[in-house]
C-alpha positions in Angstrom: 19.4 -49.7 28.8 20.1 -48.0 25.2 16.8 -48.4 22.3 17.7 -50.1 19.0 17.2 -47.9 15.6 13.5 -48.8 14.7 14.4 -48.7 10.7 12.0 -48.3 7.9 10.7 -52.2 8.4 9.9 -52.0 11.9 8.0 -48.9 10.8 6.0 -51.2 8.6 5.7 -54.1 11.0 5.0 -52.8 14.8 3.7 -49.1 14.1 0.4 -48.7 15.4 -1.1 -45.7 13.2 -4.5 -45.9 14.8 -3.0 -46.0 18.0 -0.6 -43.2 18.1 -3.1 -40.8 16.6 -4.8 -41.6 19.9 -2.1 -41.4 22.3 -1.0 -37.8 20.8 -3.5 -36.0 18.7 -6.6 -37.3 20.6 -6.6 -33.4 21.7 -5.2 -30.3 20.7 -3.5 -29.9 23.9 -1.7 -33.3 22.8 -0.4 -36.0 24.9 -0.7 -35.1 28.9 3.0 -35.6 29.0 4.1 -33.8 26.2 3.4 -30.1 28.3 1.3 -28.6 25.4 3.5 -29.3 23.0 0.5 -29.9 20.2 -0.7 -26.6 21.1 2.6 -24.8 20.7 2.9 -26.5 17.1 -1.0 -25.8 16.1 -0.4 -22.0 17.5 3.0 -21.6 15.5 1.4 -23.0 12.4 -1.4 -20.4 12.0 0.8 -18.2 12.6 3.5 -19.1 9.7 0.6 -19.3 7.5 -1.3 -16.0 8.5 -0.5 -14.5 5.1 -1.8 -17.6 3.5 0.5 -18.8 0.7 -0.1 -21.6 -1.9 1.6 -23.2 -5.0 0.7 -22.2 -8.2 2.9 -24.0 -11.1 5.4 -24.6 -8.4 5.6 -21.4 -7.6 4.6 -19.8 -3.8 1.9 -16.8 -4.2 0.9 -14.6 -1.4 -2.6 -14.3 -0.5 -4.6 -11.8 -0.9 -4.2 -9.3 2.0 -8.0 -7.9 2.2 -9.0 -4.2 3.8 -9.8 -6.7 7.3 -5.9 -7.4 7.3 -5.2 -4.0 6.9 -7.2 -2.7 9.7 -5.6 -5.9 11.7 -1.8 -6.3 11.0 -0.8 -3.1 9.0 1.4 -1.2 11.1 1.2 2.5 10.3 4.2 3.8 12.4 6.3 1.1 11.3 5.3 1.4 7.4 6.2 5.1 7.6 9.4 4.5 9.4 10.2 2.0 6.6 9.9 4.3 3.9 9.4 7.5 4.7 11.8 8.2 7.6 14.1 10.1 5.0 13.3 12.1 1.8 15.5 9.8 0.2 13.2 6.6 1.1 13.8 2.8 2.1 18.3 2.6 0.6 16.7 -0.9 -0.7 14.2 1.0 -2.7 17.2 2.6 -4.4 15.7 6.2 -5.0 12.3 5.5 -5.7 10.8 8.2 -3.3 13.1 10.6 -4.7 11.9 9.6 -8.2 8.0 10.3 -6.9 8.9 13.8 -5.6 10.8 15.3 -8.0 8.2 14.2 -10.2 5.2 15.7 -8.6 7.3 18.3 -7.9 7.6 18.7 -11.4 3.6 18.2 -12.5 2.6 21.1 -9.9 5.1 23.3 -10.9 3.7 23.7 -14.5 1.4 26.5 -13.3 -2.0 25.0 -13.1 -4.4 25.5 -10.1 -7.1 23.1 -8.9 -9.8 24.2 -6.4 -9.9 20.0 -4.5 -7.6 18.1 -5.1 -9.0 14.3 -3.9 -6.1 11.6 -2.9 -7.3 8.1 -2.9 -5.3 5.7 -0.5 -3.1 7.7 1.1 -2.4 5.3 3.4 -0.9 7.3 6.8 1.2 9.4 4.4 1.3 13.2 3.6 4.3 13.6 0.9 1.9 13.6 -1.9 -0.1 16.0 -0.7 3.2 17.9 0.8 3.9 18.1 -3.0 0.3 19.6 -4.2 -0.7 21.7 -1.5 0.9 25.5 -3.4 -1.3 24.4 -6.6 -4.5 23.6 -4.8 -7.1 25.5 -2.4 -8.3 22.6 -0.9 -7.3 19.3 -0.1 -9.2 15.9 0.6 -7.6 12.7 1.7 -8.8 9.2 2.1 -7.6 5.7 3.4 -9.7 2.5 4.4 -7.4 1.6 7.2 -8.7 3.5 10.4 -4.9 3.5 11.3 -3.7 5.1 8.2 -6.1 8.2 8.7 -5.7 8.5 12.5 -2.0 8.8 11.8 -2.7 12.1 9.7 -5.6 13.1 12.6 -2.2 13.0 15.1 -0.2 15.3 13.1 -3.1 17.6 11.5 -3.4 18.2 15.7 0.5 18.9 16.0 0.2 16.0 18.6 4.1 15.2 19.8 3.5 11.9 19.2 2.7 12.3 15.7 5.6 11.2 13.0 7.9 13.6 11.6 7.2 14.8 7.9 9.3 17.9 8.5 12.5 15.9 6.4 11.0 15.4 3.6 8.9 18.5 4.0 12.9 20.6 3.6 13.3 18.1 0.8 10.5 19.5 -1.3 10.7 23.4 -0.3 14.3 22.6 -1.8 13.1 21.2 -5.0 10.3 24.1 -5.0 14.2 26.7 -4.3 13.5 27.8 -0.8 14.4 24.9 1.4 13.8 27.4 4.5 10.1 27.9 4.1 9.1 24.5 5.5 7.5 25.0 8.6 5.4 27.7 6.4 4.5 24.8 4.3 3.7 22.3 7.1 1.3 25.3 8.5 -0.2 25.8 5.4 -1.0 22.0 4.4 -3.0 21.7 8.3 -4.9 24.6 6.7 -5.0 23.3 3.0 -6.5 19.6 4.6 -10.2 19.9 4.9 -11.7 16.2 5.3 -9.8 12.7 5.7 -12.5 10.6 4.7 -12.9 6.6 4.4 -12.6 5.2 1.4 -13.1 1.9 -0.4 -12.5 1.6 -3.8 -14.9 -1.5 -4.7 -17.9 0.7 -4.2 -19.1 2.2 -6.7 -19.3 5.6 -4.6 -15.1 5.0 -2.8 -16.6 7.6 -0.5 -19.7 6.4 1.0 -21.9 7.4 2.6 -20.1 10.8 1.9 -20.9 12.3 -1.1 -18.4 15.0 -2.6 -18.9 17.4 -5.4 -16.7 15.6 -8.4 -13.2 17.3 -7.8 -10.7 18.2 -11.1 -7.7 17.0 -9.4 -7.7 12.9 -8.4 -4.0 12.0 -6.9 -3.3 8.2 -5.7 -0.6 6.2 -5.2 0.5 2.6 -4.8 -3.2 1.9 -3.4 -5.3 0.0 -6.1 -2.7 -2.6 -7.1 -2.6 -3.4 -3.1 -6.2 -3.0 -3.0 -7.3 -5.1 -6.0 -7.2 -9.1 -5.9 -7.6 -9.2 -9.6 -7.6 -7.5 -12.6 -11.2 -7.7 -13.2 -11.4 -5.5 -9.4 -8.8 -3.1 -10.7 -10.3 -2.1 -13.5 -13.6 -1.8 -11.5 -11.8 0.4 -9.2 -10.4 2.7 -11.8 -14.0 3.0 -13.0 -15.1 3.8 -9.3 -12.3 6.6 -8.5 -12.8 8.0 -11.9 -16.5 8.8 -11.1 -15.4 11.4 -8.6 -13.0 13.3 -10.9 -14.7 15.9 -13.0 -14.8 15.7 -17.0 -11.5 17.4 -17.7 -10.0 16.8 -14.6 -6.4 15.8 -14.0 -5.6 12.3 -12.5 -1.7 11.6 -11.0 -0.9 8.0 -10.3 2.0 6.7 -9.2 1.9 2.5 -9.2 4.9 0.0 -8.7 4.9 -3.0 -12.0 5.3 -6.7 -11.6 5.3 -6.3 -7.7 3.5 -9.0 -5.9 4.4 -8.2 -2.0 5.6 -5.4 0.1 6.7 -5.9 3.4 6.0 -3.8 6.6 7.6 -4.9 9.9 8.2 -8.3 8.4 4.4 -8.8 7.3 3.9 -9.6 3.8 0.9 -7.7 2.1 0.1 -8.8 -1.6 0.2 -7.0 -4.4 -1.5 -7.0 -7.8 0.9 -7.6 -10.5 0.8 -5.1 -13.1 2.4 -4.2 -16.1 2.6 -0.9 -18.0 0.5 -1.9 -21.0 -2.0 -3.4 -19.4 -2.1 -0.3 -17.1 -2.3 2.2 -19.7 -4.8 0.3 -21.8 -7.2 0.5 -18.6 -6.9 4.2 -17.9 -7.8 4.6 -21.8 -10.8 2.0 -21.1 -11.6 4.2 -18.5 -12.0 7.2 -20.5 -8.5 9.2 -19.9 -5.8 10.5 -22.5 -2.3 10.6 -20.9 -0.4 13.3 -21.0 3.0 11.9 -19.5 4.3 8.7 -18.5 7.6 8.7 -16.8 9.6 5.2 -15.9 11.6 4.2 -12.7 13.4 0.7 -13.2 14.5 -0.9 -10.2 18.2 -1.6 -9.9 18.7 -5.8 -9.5 20.2 -5.7 -6.3 18.9 -7.2 -3.1 15.7 -6.2 -1.7 13.8 -7.6 1.2 10.8 -5.1 1.3 9.2 -5.7 -2.1 9.7 -7.6 -5.8 9.0 -4.7 -7.6 10.6 -4.4 -10.7 10.0 -0.9 -11.8 7.6 1.7 -11.1 5.8 4.4 -13.4 4.1 7.9 -12.8 1.2 8.7 -14.9 -0.6 12.5 -15.2 -3.8 11.6 -17.5 -6.5 14.1 -18.5 -10.5 12.6 -18.1 -12.3 12.9 -21.4 -15.1 15.6 -21.3 -17.1 13.2 -22.8 -17.3 11.0 -19.9 
């Protein structure tokens, strides 16, 4: 027997809202004859909103992904495979990784040597350390997420399951003038890394409870803008990490500009939207003199990995009066 179409008038006259709710929504399992349909809906809604989006001025914004989110959701290996499997980086990023590697090699090839270099927020990555290691006596790496630190520990221990950094090691050696020295470079890097510490840039001492003597070179790449919810928190984080650098010490910073998210395994991680003017002003207020600034402009092509508009490579010196 066919049912007649129930139009809007029918809903106005005959639909009993209270009875509908009691029939289908009295329990999170829903109606017994719906075979857990309500549970299916609720579970998928929670998954869909696990990155918490909300509307501001009609524009969809990504909720802040904090340290706990990185511990639970960030897949270090997929991140490496997505962005660092080749020295050319992810094709959607249009030579961003070569831009970083070339500028790092140039900076460290100018003759300066450092006793200790501290990298803040290294993630599971070793590309910055590979560029720096010939010019430092000791390297200290740090990151908030335990899974990131474990990835580096695996590589240090020559674990066969570790991520393969040899393509990037070869590229760095080629930039330095001898591609064939990459096995030696990897061995020297393993010997140079003295500590892998947990860091939290929101703490006055980001390495607490470890008390590290101030270092003569501080490096951070794509960290603070991911770790900070707003500009106030960002400025505080800059001051916190600056406390780890000696007066007169060198800061090397790589930051994305006007980015609000990046993806790892289709999961979106938030990024604080910053422009060049704000970044340089923040560093100057923290007691730095900017010595070098290089820009990378992201081509306006389809990019599903992030909404980055540009990136900046900065070298600055901390005031001797700080």
